[in-house]
C-alpha positions in Angstrom: 99.1 136.3 41.3 96.5 137.2 38.7 93.9 135.1 40.6 94.7 136.8 43.9 94.2 140.3 42.3 90.9 139.2 40.8 89.8 137.8 44.2 90.8 141.1 45.9 88.8 143.1 43.3 85.7 140.9 43.8 86.0 141.1 47.6 86.3 144.9 47.6 83.3 145.2 45.2 81.3 143.0 47.5 82.1 145.3 50.4 81.1 148.4 48.5 77.7 146.8 47.7 77.0 145.5 51.2 73.5 145.9 52.4 72.5 147.0 55.8 69.2 145.9 57.4 67.4 148.3 59.9 64.8 146.8 62.2 62.4 149.1 63.9 60.8 147.8 67.0 58.8 151.0 67.9 56.2 152.7 65.6 54.6 156.1 66.5 51.6 157.2 64.4 50.7 160.9 64.5 49.9 161.9 68.1 48.3 158.5 68.9 51.3 157.2 70.8 53.7 154.4 70.0 53.3 150.6 69.7 55.6 147.6 69.0 56.7 147.1 65.4 58.7 144.7 63.3 59.2 147.1 60.3 62.4 146.7 58.3 64.3 148.8 55.8 67.3 147.6 53.8 69.9 150.2 52.9 71.2 149.1 49.5 73.6 151.7 48.1 71.6 154.8 47.6 68.2 153.2 47.9 66.0 152.3 50.9 64.1 149.1 50.3 60.9 148.5 52.2 58.0 146.0 52.0 56.1 148.9 50.2 58.7 149.6 47.6 62.0 151.2 46.9 62.9 154.8 47.8 65.7 156.6 45.9 67.9 158.6 48.3 68.0 162.2 47.1 70.6 163.4 49.6 72.9 162.0 52.3 73.6 158.3 52.1 76.8 156.4 52.6 78.9 157.3 55.6 76.8 160.4 56.5 74.4 158.3 58.5 71.4 160.2 57.1 69.3 159.3 54.1 66.6 161.6 52.7 64.3 160.4 49.9 61.1 161.1 48.1 58.8 158.4 46.7 55.8 156.2 47.4 53.7 159.3 48.0 55.9 160.5 50.9 59.1 162.1 52.1 61.4 159.7 54.0 64.3 160.3 56.4 66.5 157.6 58.0 69.3 158.4 60.4 71.6 156.0 62.1 74.7 156.1 64.3 77.9 154.1 63.8 76.8 152.2 66.9 73.6 151.1 65.1 70.9 153.2 66.7 68.4 154.3 64.0 65.4 156.5 63.5 63.1 156.6 60.4 60.4 159.1 59.7 58.0 159.3 56.9 55.6 162.2 56.0 52.8 161.0 53.8 51.3 163.5 51.4 47.7 162.2 51.2 45.7 163.1 54.3 49.0 164.6 55.8 50.2 161.8 58.1 53.4 161.2 59.9 54.8 157.9 61.1 58.1 157.6 63.0 60.1 154.5 64.0 63.0 153.7 66.4 65.3 150.7 66.1 68.7 149.6 65.0 70.7 148.9 61.8 73.2 146.1 61.3 
């Protein structure tokens, strides 16, 4: 019984720490139009992990479906539906740039 309880605790801890990967297949830069993309973000607890670094989520997160963070010289917002559709937008401070992405999270 003690082993079963330990297994249940470990299983529930693993569920709480589960990561979700969002793959964005469309990238739009400023007003230049959109192009194909293969950009990915991993949602890990209250952080967004990208190839450029980690962004701490300042508001939202979890079950809200919206993550807003500040870091890496930009503001970041990721929204996703329970069905998996996702949008990610970053507003870069230097030279005032905006990049947006469309994709899915699983």
